[in-house]
N, C-alpha and C positions, 0 to 999 in steps of 0.2 A: 511647855512641858520638857522636862529633861530627857535626854537620849540615854537610855539605859544600857549598861554593859550586857545585861542578860539578853537584850534584843540585838546585841552587836551593832549599836548605833542606829540602825534603821530596820529593826524588826526581822532579823534573820530567823528568829525562833520558828519558826515553823519547821531608707527611711522612707523613704516611703515614696510619696509622689515625687516626680522627677525634678521639680524645682523647689522642693521644700528647703527653707533656710536652715533647718536643723542640721542637715548633712553638711552644708557648707560651713557653718559656724565652727565645727569641731574637726575640720580637716578631712572631710570625705567628699566624694564626687558623685553622689546620687541625689539618692534623694537630692656752655653758656659763659658768660662773663663773670669773673670773680666779684663777689659783693664787697662793698666798702666795710672797713673795720673801724669801730669806734671804741673809745676808752670805756671801761666799766663805770656805771653810775656809783657815786659814793656819797650822795646827799643823805643827811640824817633822816630818820624815819618820819619825823613830823613834817619836814620839808618835802620829802618824797610824797607824802599823802596829799599835801597841798597841790603839788604838780598834777596829781591824778584827777583833779577836777577838770583839767583840760585834756590834751592829747599827749600823754607822757612819752609815748614811743614814736611820735611823728617826727621824722627827719627826712632829709633828701633821699636817703637809702630806702626808707620804709614807705614813703609816700605812694609809690606805685602799687602797694599792697593794701592801702587804706580802704576800709569799707565804710560807706555811709550808713551809720547805725539807724537812722530814721527812714531809710529807703529800702529796707529788706522787703521784697515782694510778699504781700499777704500778711505781713507782721505789723499790726496796727499800733506799735509803740517803738520807742527808741531803744535799741539793744546796747547802745554805748560804743565805746572805742573798740575797734577790732581791725585785724589785718588778715588777708587771705591771698592765696595764690600758689604758684609753683616755685620750688627751689631745687637746684640740681643736687644729685648725690655725690658729685665730685666737681673738681674744677676743670675737668677735661672738656674739650669742645663737644657739643651735641650730647652731653651727658643726660641720662634719664633724670626725670624730675618727679618729686613727690608733692602732692597737694596738701596744704595746711590751712587751718583757720585758728588764729591766735587771738585770745581775749585777755587783756591785762586785768588785773584785780585792783579794786580800790582799798583792799585791806593792807594797812601799813606793815603788817607782819610778813607780807609777801614781796617786799621790795626787792629782794635779791634771790628769788627762787622761781622755778618753773616746773610745772607738772605736765608730762606728756601722756596723752590718752590714746590707746590703741585698741581697736576692735579685732576680731579674730578671723575665722574663715578656714583656711587661708583665702584671702581675697575679699573679705567683707570690710566695708567702708567704716571708718571712724566717725563719719558724719551721722551714722546711726546713733552712736553714743551721744554725739552733740545734740541731735534733735529730739531724742526720746529718753535720754538718761540723765546727763549731768551738765548740759549746756545752759546758757542764759535764757533760752526760751524753749518751750516744749510743744510738739504736735503729736499727741499720742493716738493710738488706734481709736477709730470711731468717734473722734472729736471734730468739732466744726471748724476750729481755727486755732492757731498757735496762741499760747499764753506765756506770761513771764514765769520763770522757774525760781521759786523762792529757795529751792535747794541746789541752785547752781553752784558748782564747785568754784566758779570765779569769785564767789563771796569769800573764799578762803585763800586762794592762791592764783597766780598767773597760770593760764591754761592754754595748751595748744593741742588740737586734734589733728592727727596726721593720717592720711590715707597711704598705707604701705602694706606690702612691698610693691614694687613697680608692677603695674597691671591691675591695681586696685583702684576703683573709683575714678577720680579725675587724673590720677597720676599718669605720667606719660613716659614712653620709652620702650626699650626692648627688654623682655624678661630674660635675665641671665642667671638668676639665683638658683642654685642647686641644693642649698642647705641654709640653716639658720646662721651659720657663720657668714655666708654671703649677705643675707638679709641684714644682719647686724652691721657689717662693714658698710653697706650702702646707707643704712640709717645714720651711722656716725658721720658719714660724708655730708648727708643732708643737714644734720643737726649742727655741724660746724658752720655751714653757710647760714643757717638760721641764727646762730649765736652772733656771727659777724654782722648780719643784717640788722639785728635788733640790739646790738651792743650789750649782750648778756654775758660777757666773759666773766668767769668766776661764779656765776649763779649756781646755787644748789639745785640739783636735778632730782626729781622724783618721776617714776614711771608707773603707770597703772593701766590695766586693761582686763579683758575678760575672754573666756573661752579659749580659742586657739592662741590668744595672746599669752596663754600659759607656756607656749614656746617663745613667742616674740620677746616678751618683757624680760625673762631671765637671761636669754641669750644676749639681748642688747645691753642689759645691765652688766653682764659679765664682760662684754667687750669694752664698756666704758671703764670698769675697774681696771682691766688689763691695759688700757691706754695710758694710765698713770698721767693724765693730763687734766688737772683741775681747772685750767682756764676754760676748756670747752666741755669737759665731761665730769663735772664735780658731783658725781652720783652719790646720793644718800640712801634712798629707800625705795622699795617697790611694793605694789599691791596688785594681786591678781584674783579675779572673781571667777568662780566655777571653772577652773582652768583645766586645759589639757596638760596633764603632768606625766602620765604613764601610758602603758599599752592600752589600746582600746578595750581589750578583754577585761582589764582591771577596772576601768571606769564605766563600762557599760554592761557587759555580759555577766561577770561574776556577781555584782551586787544587785542584779535585777530582782531576784526572788525576794530578797530582804526588802527592797523598795516596795514591791507589791504588797507584802505583808504590812508594812508600816502604814501605807495609804489604802488599805483594803476597803474601808468604808467609803472612801472617796472614789476609788476606781471601779468598784461594784462588779468585779469579775466573779464568775460562778465557781462553785467548788470543784467542778470537773476540770476546768482550766487550771486553777491554782494547784490542784494535785498533779496535773501534767507538768506544770512549770517546776514544781519542787522536785519531781522525779528527775527531770532533765538536769536541774542544777546539781542534784546529788550525784547522778551517774557521771556527769561531766567533770566532777571533782571540784566544782565551784564552792560548794559549802565547806568542804574540808580546808580548801585554800583560804577562804575568808575567815574561818574560825582561827586558823593559825596566824593570819596576817593581823587580825585585830586583837592582838595580845599586848597587854601593857604592864611593864615595859616589854619591848620585843625580845624574843629569845635569840635572835640573830638574823642575818640576811635571809630574805625569803627565797624559796626556790623559784625557778621559772614558772610563771603561771600556766595552768592548763589551757590548751587551745590558744596559745599566745599569738599564733599567726592567723587565727580565725579561719583555719582551713576546714574545720569540721562543722558543716552546716547543721548537723543534728544537735549541736550545742548552742545554737543561736537563740538564746533566751530573750535577747533584747528585741529583735524583730518579731518574734513570736508574740511577745507581750504587747508591743506597739500595735500590731494588727488586731489583737483581741480587744484591747481598749478602744480602738477606733471603731469597732463594730458596735460597742455600747455607746460611745460618745463620738459621733462623726466629726465634731469640731475639736477633738482632743489635741492639745498643744503640748508637746514634750518639753517646751521651754517653761511652761507653767501649768502643771497637771490639774489644777483646779478650774481651768478654763472650760466652758461649755458654750453651746450655740446661743445666740447667733454669731456668725462670723463677721467681724468688723473690718471696715476698710482702713487701710494704712497708707499714709501719704508717701511712705517709702516702698510700698508695693508688697510688703510681707507682714501681715498681721500674725504674729506668732509663727507657726510652722507652715503657713500657707502662702502661696502666690495668688493674690487676689486684688485685682484692680477693676472694679465694676465700671460699666458704661458711664461715661461722663466724668469719671475720676481722673486723677493725674498723679504722677510721681514728682514730688516737690523739686528735687535736684535735677530733674530732667527739663524743667522750665528754662527757656532761654533767658528770661528776665532775671531769674535767680542766678544762673551761671554768670551773667554779665555783672550782677551786683557783687559777686564774691570773687571776681577775676578768675573764674574757672574756664577751662576749654569748653567751647560749644560742641557738645557731643551727647551721645546717649549714655546716661549714667546708670549704673546698676548697684544696688545695695551690696550684693555679693556677685563678684565677677563670674561670668560663665566661662571665661578663659583661664588658662593656667597662670599662676603667679610664680611657679617653680618650673624649671625646664622639665618637659615631659610630665608635668603634674606631680612630681615626686619630691618631697622634702626628705633629704637623706640624713637628717639629724636625728639622734636619739631624743626621746622625750626629756624635758628639762629636769625632772626629778631623778632621772637616771644619768644625768650628765652635769650641767652647770649650776643647777639651783642650790645644791648644798654649799658650793663655794660662794655664791652670791649671799646666802644667809650669813656666812661667816664674815663677809666683808661689809655688809650693809648695816646701817643704823637700825633699821626695822624691815622685816619682811612680813607681809600680811597676806594670808590666803582666806578669802571669804567664800562661803558657799550657801546658796539658797536651797532649802530642803525640798521645795516643790519642783526642783529641776530634775528632769529625767534625761536630758541630753547628756550630761555628765553627772553621775550620781555621787552623792556625798560619801558613801562608804568607799568608793573608789579613790576619792581624794584622801581619805583617812588612811587607806592602804598605802598609797604613794608616800605619805609622810612617814608611816611606820617603817618603811623600807629604806628611808634616807638616813645617812649618817652625817651629822653636822655639829660643829662646835663640841666635838669630843664625845658624842653619844648618838645612839640610833633612836629615831622616832620620839614619841612622847612617852613619858613614864606613867601617865594617868589616863584612864578611859574617859570617854565623853560624859559618862554619868557624874564625873567629878569636875567637869568644866564649870567655870563661874558664869553668872548671868551677864549677858551683854545688855547694857542699859542705854536707852535712847531718851534724851530729855523730853519731858512734856512741854507742849508749846501751844500757842493759840493759832487757829487756822482762820484766816481772814476771808470772810464772805464765801467760804466754801469754794474757792476757785480751784480749778484742777491743779494749778501749779504749786499749791501749798498744802494739799491734803496728804498727810503722811502719818504713820504710826508712831507710838511712843511707849515707853515703859520697857520691860524686859522682853526683847524681841528675838532673843536667841541665846547662844552660849559662846564663850571664848576661852582660849587657853594660850598662854605665852610661855615658851620654854626655849632657852638657849638661842634667843634672837628670832624665833619664828612664832607668829601668832596665827592661830586658826580660829575663825569666827563663823558661826552659823546664823542664818536669818530664817526663822521657822516658817514664815508665811511669804517668802520670796521665791520666785522662779530663777531662771538662769541669769537674767540681767538685774542684779541687785539695785543699781542706781535707778532703774526704771520702776521696779515693783516695790521697792522699799527705800525711797530716796532719803528719808531722814536717817535711816540706818547707815546708808553709804556715806552720808555727810559726817556722821559721828566717826565712822571708820577713817575718813580722810583726816579729820582732826587728829586722830591718833597717829596716822602715817606721818603727818607734818610735825609731830611732837608738841601739839598744842594742848593735849591732855595726857596724863600719865598712863592711863590704861583704858580699855574698853568697858571696864566696870565703874568708871568714874561717875559718881552721883553729883549732878550739878548741871547748870545750863550749857547750851552751846556757847562757843567762844565768840560768836558774832551776833550782832543784832540786826542783820540785814534781812528785814522782812518778816522776822519771827519775834514772838514775845514770850516771856518765861515767867 
């Protein structure tokens, strides 16, 4: 269904428990020795592909990081060549270290490129993305065992999942970052050591991530562009899913009433509540602001949003709505608002918005045998850190849409912002407002409304034996628009984590990011034959 201008993208017409992952994912608090350097690879594509039947990245320098792909605990199949461990953020003695897990691709088109995946938080592990979104094997909520992931991004390109900043997951050291500039500088130090270790000098670099990575990814990309060093930071393009881009009031409070209207049949809130919500949204100035913000093309820079510092609790539409929905649906998940009971166990400890590990269950990356297999420290691992990853828990950087993102759009080959429409952690209208207030490549925002966006097409494919790792949608799954180097794409039936909820859609978006297809409206098969048929 198209998003209509009349409804201002999501129906304008008209956190909660102490350890919920929702708050952590979007930046809230409640709810060594220098590595060896090797020359870049220069083998032709067909020769490179032949090498990949073996261990293409195994050298004296990488051997300490090599993972036995047939001995991953509880994984009853060989996951292939990979490397994992800690690398320092600088060459200084006793430097802090970031944990990574690197998987080479067997796709010959990937011979000289690498994609970095980052989860959000701040303080949430990218091993979440690895195990439940786009890695080579999946262990989803409520399932018995891990399965191969037909939609693994390693089918398309070389992938590295990195736990950062310092203080996240298995990463080790003292938290010193006070801003995204610090985080980016530390990441570039780590990545230089990674490039040297795996002899990836000159590789084309792509960065993707979700949620609070709406800060991380643009700031790191901006730092790579500014480094002017294509040997180590040959950055091409970025993709961010359901990203933190602007003020919290813009991405949560202001668009809440429109979100409730759009999903009214699903959320099942009574008329008394919705009248109260609309009155609050109107009195607080949210409706007027949103109406002005979602004008195509924009009339000019937007004014400061109402309640920008969230100091007026009487205008807290977001928590009011969350609490009301939770009375109706006690298993309500703001990551994917179509979720209902029962509550499923998650091997990472957080099914959706909940902290839930039933008796007899375990957290996968807390197992000593898993930690030993991937060269991780023996420690208590948390999907989202309970400690601060910024000094005093404060990231002093402005949101990326108000700072570095416009410049990144102007320098990158492609920038993609994807948004799942079932996400209430960060609401689609807020993302659209952030875009409409940005000036990039000689213009402000988009010139056309969502009602004029094109269909986002995902190729039809055969699902083999109905295994969990290959079930995914096809056809027109949302809408997209590309203008002046920026692409916005929606996925209608996805929540916050698009590669988890709509893996085939994310796979197609990655093909576009890598330049393998000309647009997200391309009609035709996937560019790979790895486990799917057309």
